[in-house]
C-alpha positions, 0 to 999 in steps of 0.5 A: 326468623326461620333460620333462628328457629331452625338453630334453636330447634337444632340446639334443643335436639342436641341438648335432648340427645346429650341428656339421653347420653348423660342418663345412659352414662349415669346408669352405666356408672351406677351399675359399675359402682354397684357391682364393685361394691357388691364384690368388695362386700362379698370379699369382706367376710361380712355376716348376713343380718339374719345370721347375726341375729341368730348368733346374738340370740344364741349368745344371750341364751347361753349367757342366761343359762350360764348365769342360772348355773352360776347361781345353782353352783353358789347355792350348792357351795353354800349348802356344802359349807353349811353342812361342813360347819355342822358336821363334826370334823374327824 
């Protein structure tokens, strides 16, 4: 009986040791994968989210300004056309 308990204790210790090794291996693999992904992303010329949001806001502002200027140009063209219609042609 004592021999089977000793065998079971040895098996339990071996299993615990293997779990520790597996956990260490998992941590090491995760670290390697994370390092590789970080290097790949750095090489991909990706833009940080903050920079993207700033560029997006600048583009939206430029688009709004362009639309306002287009409306002003259209109004000025209409005024010129009206003045040309009223003015005598020489």
